[in-house]
N, C-alpha and C positions, 0 to 999 in steps of 0.2 A: 504493500500500500504506500510505499515511499518512492514510487517510480518518478514522481514529479521532481524529487530533490536530488541534488548532486551528491549528498551524503546519505547513507542508509542507516545512520545512527542518530540518536537524540542525546544531547548533552546531559550529563549527570545532574546538573543543577535543575534543569527542566523536569527531569524524571523525579528527582527527590522532592522538589518543592511543589510541583504542580501535578504531575501525572500519577505518581504512586499514591499520594493521599486521596486524589479523586477516584482512582481505581478501587482503593480499599472502601471508600464511602459508597461508591456505586455497587460494589459487591454486596455490601451490607443492606443497602436499601432498594436496589433496582434489579437484582438478579432474578428474583421470582417474577417480577413484572415483565422483564424482557422475555423470559421463558414463555409466559402466557401470551404476550404479543406475538411471539414467533409461532405459537400454536394457532392463534387466530389468523395470522397472515398466511400460513400454509393452507388453511381451509378456504380463505378468500381467493388465493391464487388458483387453487384447484377449481373452485366454483366458477371462476371467471374464465377457465380454460387457458390460463397463462402457464401453468405447469401441469405435467402429466400425473396420473394417479400413482405411477411407480415412484416418481420423484417425491410426491407428497408422503407416500408410505415410508420411504427411507428417511426423509427429514423428520417426519413425525416420530418415528421410532427413536431416533437419536436425541431429539429434544425432550421427549418424555423420560428417557434414560438420564439425561442431564439433570432433570428436575429431582430425581431420586438420589443423586450423588451428593455427598457432603461437600461443603464449600472448600474444605482443605484438601480435597482430592484433585483440585485444579492447580496447575502451575502457571497461573496468570501473571503476566509481567508488564511493566510500564513500557518496555521496548516496543510493544504493539499498540501503544497509545492509550487505549481505554478498554472498558469492559466489553463493548460490542465487538471490537476487532479480536479480542481474546476468544470470545465465544465463536466468532466466525472461523478463526483459525483452527479452533478445536474441532469444529464440524468438518472443515476441509480435510483435516488430518484423518478423520473417521470415515468420511464417505467420498472424498475427492472434490476438487473445485468445480467440476462440471455439474455436480448435484448441489453442493452447499452454496455455490455461487448464485444459484437461482433464487435463493431466499430473499435476496436484497433487491429484487426487481421492483421498481416503482416506489422505493422508499429511501430515506436518508437517515443517518444517525440523528439529524436534527429533529424530525418528527417522531422518531423512535424514542429518543430520550424525553422529549416533551410529553409523550404519552405515558412512558414508564413513570415519570415524576408524578403526574396527576394520579396514576393508579396507586402508587405508594403513599403519596400524601393523603389520598382519600382514606386509606386504611388507618393511618395514625390519627388523622382528623376525627374519624368516626369513633375510635377508641377514646380519644380525649373528650369528645362530646358526651359519650356514654358515662365517663367518669364524672363529669360535671353534673349530669342529671342524677346519677346515683348519690352524689354528695348532697344535692338539694333535697332528695327524698329522705336521706338520713337526717338532715337538719330539720326537715318538716316534722319528723317524728319527735324530735326533741322539743320543737315549738309546741306541738300538741300536748306533750307531757308537762311543759312549763307554762301553760296558758294562765294558770292561777298564781304564778310566782311573782310576787311584788318586786319591782326593780326600779331604781331611779333612772329616768331618762335625762340625758345631758345635752345642753347646747353650750357652745364655747367652752366645753370641758367643765362646766359648772352645773350643779343640780338644777334641773328645770321642772319637770313634772313626773309624777309616778306613772309608769307603764308596767306591763308584764314582760318577763323575759321572753315569753312566747311571742309577744307583739314585736319586740326588738328583732327576734330571729325571722319573723315573717317579713319585716322590712328588708332585712339582709337578703333573704331568699328571693324576694321580688326583684331586687336590684341585680342579683346574679342570674336570675331567669332572663332578664333583658340581655345580659351578656351572652347567655346561651342563644337567645333569639338572633342576635347579630351573627353568631357563628352558624347557626342553622340556616339562616337566609342565604349564606354564600354557597351552600351546597349545590344549588342550581347552576352556579357559574363555574364551580370546580369540576362537576361531573360532566364535562364536555370533552369530546375526543378531537385531538389535533392530528391523529394518525391519518396519513394520506396527504399531508401537506408537503411532503418531500423536503427538499432543502429549504425552499421558500416558495416555489412556483408550481407545486403539485407535480403531476406526472402525465406523460402521454400514454401510459398503459391504461387499459380499461379496468381500473381497480374499483371496488365497491366500498366506499368509505362508510356508508350508513350501515352496511352489514358488519364491518369491523367494529364500529361503535356499539352496535347492539350486542354482539357476542362477547365483547369485553366489559359489558355492564355500564356503558355510558348512556346518558339520557338524550344525547344529541351531539351535534358537531360544532367545533369552531370552524366555521365555513371558510373564511378567508385564509388562504394558505400562508400568507405572510404573518397574519395574526397568530396562526397555529404554532409557528416556531418562535415567534417574538415574545409571546405573552407568558409571564409567570405572575400576573397581578394577584392571583389567588393566594400567593405566598404573603403578599402585603396585607390582604384581607384577613387571613388567618392570624398572622402575627398581631395585627391591629386589634382583632377581637380578643385574642389571648392577653394582650397588654392591658386592655380595659378590664377584663375579668380578673387578672392578677392584681391590678390596682385595687379593685374592690376587695379581693380576698386579703390583700395587705392591710387595708383600712380596718377590716373586721379583726384581723389578727392583732393590730395595734390596740384595739379595744380590749381584747382578751389579755393582752400583755399588761395593760394597766390594771385591769380588774383582778389579775393574779397577784398583784403586789400586796404586801402586808397591810398597807394603808387602806386599800379597798377591801380586800379579802372577799370579793364576790364569788370568785371561782378558785378552784385548785386544779392544777394540771396533775394528771396521774403520775405517780412515782416512776413508772416504767418509761416515761417520756422525758424525764428530767435528768440533769447531771449535777454533781456537787462541785464545791470549790476545793482547790488543792490546799488552801490555807484556812478558810473560814468554815468551820464544821456545821454551821447552821444553814448554809446556803442550799437552796433548791432552785436551780436555774431552768426555766422553761425554754429549752433550746429549739424545740420544734417550731414554736411561734417565731423565734428570731430568724430561723432559716427560711420560713415561709415569706416573711416580710422582705428578706434580702433577695430571694429568688425572683420576686416581682421585678426587681431592677434589671435582672438578666434578660427578661423578655422585652423590656423597653429597649435595651441595648440591641437585641436581635432585630427588632423592628427598625430602629434607626439605621443599623447596618444595611438591611435590605433596601430601605428607601434610598440610601446614599449610593448603593451599587446601581440601582436602576437609573438614578439621575444622570442624564447626559449620555446614556447609551443609545445607539441607533435602534430604530424600530425594525429589527430583524433579528436573526440568530447571531449570538456572540457568546463567548465563554463567560463574560461578566454575568449575563443573565442566566444562562443554562447551568452554570456551575457555582460561581461565587455567591450568587444570591441565596444559595442553600447553606452557605458556610456555617451560619449560626442557627438555621431553622430547626435542624434536628435536635440541637441542644435545647432550643426554646421549648419544643414539644416535650422533651424529657423532663426539663425543669418544671414545666406546668403540671405534668402528670405526677411528678414527685411531690409537688406542693399540694396537689389535691389529696394525695394519699396521706401526707403528714397532717393536713388540716382535718381530714375526716377522722383519723384516729385520735386527734387532740380533742375535738369537740365531743366525740362519742364516749370518751372515757373521763372527761373532766367532771369534777363534782361541783355542785352549785351550793353556795352557802346561803340558803333561803332565809334563815333567821336573821343573819347579819344584814341582808339586803332590806328586809322589812324594817328593822330598827333604823337603818340609815334613812330610808324614805320617810319615816315618821318624824325624824329629828331635823332634817336638813332644809326645811322650809319649802321643799318641792310641792307640798300640798296646798300652799296658801293661794295659788291662783284659783283653785276651785272654791276656796273660802270667799275670795272676792266675788266670784260668779254667784255664789249663794246669796251674798248680801245684796247684790244688784237685783237678783230675781225677787227676793223677799221684800226689800224696802224701796225699790224703784229709784235708787240713786244711780247717777251715771257711772259707768264703769271707770272712766278716767279719774273721777273723784275717789272711788273706792281703791283704785290702784295706788293712789298716793297715800291713802290711809294705811293700807296694808304694808306698803313699802316702808313707811315711817315706823310701824310696829316692829317689823323685822329688824330695822336698823337699831332700834332701842334694845331689843332683846339680844342682838348680836354683841352690842357694846357691853351688855351685862353678862356675857358668856352664857346666855340661855339659848334654848332651841325651840322648835315648833311645838313641842309638847307643853311648853309654858304658856301658850296662848289659851286664855280662858275668858269667861264672861267679863270679868273686871277689866282685863286689858282692853277688850274691844269696846266696852261701854265708855271708858275714858276717851278712847279715840273717836267715837262716833257721837258723843253727847252734844257736840256743837251743831249737829245737823237736826237736833230736836226730834230724834227718832225714839219712839216708844219701844225700848228694848226690854222685853220680858225675859227673865232669866231662863225659864223653861224652853221657850222657843229658840233662844240664842244658843243655849247649850246643845240643843238638837242639831242646829246648823253646824256648830263647831265639831261636834262628834262625827257627823257624816262627812264633812268636808276634809277634816284632818286625818281621817282614817284612810291609809293609802289604798286599801283594797276597794273600799266604797268609792274613793276618789276616782279610781280607774274605771269602775263599772258604770258610773254615770256618764262616761264619755263614750256614748254608743253611736256616734255618727259613723257613716261608712268609712272604714279604714281606721277607726279609733281603737283604743286599747281595751274596751269592755270585753269581757270573756266571750259573750255570744258573738260579738262582732269579729273577734280574732278567730273564733272557731269557724265562722262562715268563710273568712278569708283563707284559712287552712284548707277547708274542703275544696274551695275553688282552685287553689294552687295545686292541690293533690291531683285533681282531674287533669289539669294541664300537664303536669309532670308525667303522669301515666301515659298521656298522649304522646309526649316527646319520646318517652322510653319505647313505646310501640313503634313509632316511626323509625327510630334508630335500629331496632331489632330487625325490621323489614329490610333496611338498607344492608345490614350485616349479612342477613340470610341470602339476599340477592347476590351479594359479592361471592359468598361461599358456594352458592349453587352454580353460578356461572363458571367458577374455576373448575368444579367437578364436571360440568357439562362440556367444557372445552376439552378436557382430557378424554372424556368418553367419546367425543366426536373423532378425536385423533386415533384412539384405539380402534374405532369402528372402520377406519381405513384399511 
């Protein structure tokens, strides 16, 4: 294949820096896909009368045999440039160039690798999507269990209003479900076949591109042949979707990180997920959370790397796009999957300090917004006036090192008497008791999406139905891929 060149060898620097790493990566990620493409291509060439049945039988037998051979049984080398030429040379050695040479009719490495990449990416993409959905299902079961667990909600990292821990988790799940929706949406653009685009101008042979797409499990074609070999934009879409998802999982992990501190003591990471200090015997360090947060940065880096590789490249085939754009992609997939696994085991095994969280919510003035609402409803004072009154009460109690449990009839009577309100002790004690009890405080907030137990339960049921739908869709896609692989092999065997 080096007839064009005056030298029949490749410099060691090129082999060591470019070709050998690429060959190893392609062997890991594309070998199976290329084998499947070769099977499909034999069937198409035979169907179109481009090769004989005898050629198809010989090629099919050898390609099926290669599929069963372990990777280390091949002596592939960068001297032959890439994985495809190594496979072709292996076939030539087995059946001769007159037979093996016919397999490349009407195609190029450009459309071959573009197709193999989409097939392999689809597999790891579907696995990652499945892991995300399973994580959300796991989180939803925790949300259902903790629907009645009182928990202080925060804004600006300051106590805001009581919610339930289940309500918090539902909020997290809905955000992460949107992340999944972004990833799910791109499947329609990923699962398109570029095979048959040739080098960039298609081919003069009467190939059947639609047949190839169908038997390889694609939903359609990238019709324009230049676009077929030029485009790897799905890499950007996947990395972008994963970067957003990992940003969300990093934010939630930061919450857990803070709540696991002694000062908060809202949660405890399981001992099996923590490590100790070499010098401080009391330490219990939640390292899974730390690594999850850090790994989010690696995905952002992979996205930026891919964007910068694409920038300024010609809209055609080139190694920048076909090879370098994937340099950090596989790592990003691995890091995302590892983060999902770490996060799932962390939240499923953590213990929740329910008693401590109730006490915090009772004392930290997060309940006083509902106290203000109750006064507005009962005595028809404008909310802005009551806001000032309650704010002044909180200020005075804080100065005196007191908390929300010290709010009583006398405190409120003194603050409200200038408004000539007839405050009966019985009625006001009832308002105070209801408003300042964190659980009652939560359950009166029953607007759609609010933290009231029945509202959260309705939200959980709705999310569950959507997640089960996502899971069913992913299972169908997985089954289709596995079925098509078996069907391809059976068709080759039938020759």
